[in-house]
Structure formats: structure tokens, C-alpha cells
N, C-alpha and C positions, 0 to 999 in steps of 0.2 A: 709064217707066223711069230710062232714063238721065237722068233732070235728078235724079233722088233728090240724087245727089252736091253739084250746084247749089245746088239750094234747101238745102239741109243746111249750105252753105258760109254761106249765104245769110243762114240761123237766124243761124247763131255771130256774124256779122259784127254781126247787131241787138241779141245779149245783151252782146255788147264792148260796144257804144255804151250799150246800157241797162245796164248796170255804170260808165261814164265818167258818165251825169247820174246815177246812186245817189249817187257819190264827190261831183259838184258840189252836190249837195243837200246834204249830209253839212256837207260847209264852209261851205255858205251860213248853214247853221244854228248852225255855230260862232260865225261872224263877230260877232255881234250882243256877245259876252260878250269878243270877244279886240281889238274899239276901242275906244281911250280917248277921250277926249273933246275930243281939238284936233286929231283925225286925217283927213286923209284920205282915203274909202273906198268904193268903189263896186265894183260886180260886175256883169256882162252874161252873159247868155246866153241860148240859142237855145228857143224851142219851135216841134213843127212836126207835119206829119202827110206820108205820103205816100199820094199817089195813086195807082194804078198800073193801065196800060189791063189791061184784058179783053185782050184780041186785042195779037199783036206788028205791030211797024211803025208804033204811034200815040208819044204823046208820054207823060211819068210827068211828075204835078208836085209840087213841094214846098210844101206851106203852110205860113209862115209868121210868126213873132213873134221880133221884136231884142228883147229885154227890157233896159233898165240903172235899176241901182237904185240910189239916193243914201244909202249907210249909215252915211255917216260926220255930220259934228256942222256942214260949212262947205257952202254950195249950192255946183255943179256951173256955170260959168259959159261959152259959147257952146261947147252941147255941139254932136258930130258923130261920124258913125258910117262903117267902110270895112266893106262886104261884100266879100270874096273868093272868088271862086267859079274853078272848076276842074272839066275845060278850058274855057277859055274860049269857045272856038269853038262848044260844045255846049250850054252851058243861057244861056238867057234870060230876063232878072227882067220881072216882071209885077208892077206897085204901083201906086198913086197916086200922083203926082208931079207938085207943084205948087200953087201958091198960089190957083187957082181952085176949086177944089175947096172943099164949102159941107158941113160939117157940125152937128149938132147938139151943141153942148157937155158941153151939161148932161148926156147922156143917160151917157158914159163920157169925158171927156179923154184919157183912159190911152190908148183905142183910136182913136181920131179925131182926132188930132196930124198933118197934112200935114208932107210933107218934100217936100226939092229937091233937085237935086245943088248941089256946094259952090256951084261956078262952071262957064263954059263948056270950060274945060280939063278939069274933074271928068268930063265928058261925053266926052269923047277918051279917055279912060284907062280907060276901058270894055273898050274896044276891044283899047287894044295892052295892058294887061296883065289883065283880068276885074274891076278895082276897083269897085265902087261907094261914091263919095264924099257923102255925104249930109248934108242938115242939116236940123234940124226948122224949120218956118217960122213957129210962133207963138210958142215956148216958146225962150226964149234962157240960161235958168238950170235947174237941176233942187236944188231946195229939197232939205235936210234929212230924209231918211225917204221922199223919193218917188220913184216912177217916171217912164219915159218910156220910151216904146215905138214904134217901126217896125213897124207893125200890119201884120196881112194879105197879105202880100208872096207873090207865088209866082215859081218857078221851073221853066220844063221843060228837059226833057232827054232825048235820043233813047233812045228802045229797040230801036231796030233793028239798031246796029251791033253789033260784037265788043265784048263785055265789057268795063264800060266805070266805073272807080271817080271817083263825080262828087262833088264836098266843097268847104262852104262854109263859110269862116273871118268870124269877127266881132271888129272893133274898137271901141273906143269912147275919141275925144279931148273933151279938152275946155281952154278956156284953164288951170287947173291940173295937168294933165295933157298935157302936150303928147309925151310920148312912146306914149300909149295904154295901153291896157288889152284884153286878150286876154278873149276871152268864155269863160265854162268851160267849152262845150262847142263843138262842131263839128256841123256837119250833114255825113253821110257816105253817101251811095248806091251799092251797089253793085250796078249793073246790066248 
């Protein structure tokens, strides 16, 4: 019974995140009317699920996708993303990275895109800053009205230590947007 206030706090945090996502969806619905024919317009957002262990001492998992949608009238050249995790020491990314991954792109080209680190330095930045700098292997542009997704990634986080807030922020960059665009939502887990 002493865990009820803790559970109520977690429910409130989830409800707050749900309100943010609902607001982001409402903004997405308004965007097509707001974009003029000669603008660059892109939105990006997370979809995800939480897999929590039944017993303490195990790891929780965030299973997610980072979706980029080109809502403007021009292609977006040389797309890449940054996923920033915190605390960086207690979260581990698991994803299919690399050119050796073979998919049947006829099944679903959005879900099946392969990704890799931007360069060798990007792998070191993960350790230093908790930032994953990734680029798609086969896609060099996102056409108007098209989506690109970093799909089926997993982040593991520890559930056996003091209560911690785990957070994942996402950013999209391309040749036309060198300063990047922040995702409409983020992932936050209070464990």
C-alpha cells in the first residue's frame, strides 16, 4: 500500500506526456493548411512503447520509432538525426545499424531503412555526450509528402537503483536545415 503515492505520481507523469502528444498531433493536423507552396516544412516525432519488468532488478525497455515527415514542397537532402539520451551512463541503444543488414524493401520501405553512425567520431560522441548521430544508408533525400523512419530501436534502462527520470530527445537535420528541428515530443520514463 505504501507504493500507491509512487504509482499515482507515475500515472500523472504518463498523463502529462499523453497531453503533450495530443497537442503535437493537433499541431500536425493544422500544418497542411499553414504551409505555403514554396516552404520547407518538416516534422519529426517519436512513437514508442514501454516494456517494464515484472520483478525488480531487471531492465526496462523503450521500443520506438523516430519518424520524419517532409510536409513542405521541396525534397530534403542528406537527412540525418541525433537522439540524445540521459542519463547517458544508464541507457543503452540497441538497433540494427550498418550496411550489412538486408531487407526486402517491397514489404515496407519506411520501416526497413538501414541506418549507420555518421562517422567514426559519432561513435565516440555516444560515450561522451549520450548522443547518437545517425544517417540512413540508402536514402539521401526525403521527397515532399514522404516519411523516413529510424524504426524498431530499443533503449534499455535500469530499474533497480534509486528513482530516476530517463529521457530521450530527438533532432532532425538535413542540408536545408543545418541547425536542425526538434521532435514534437520526447520520451520520458520515471522509474
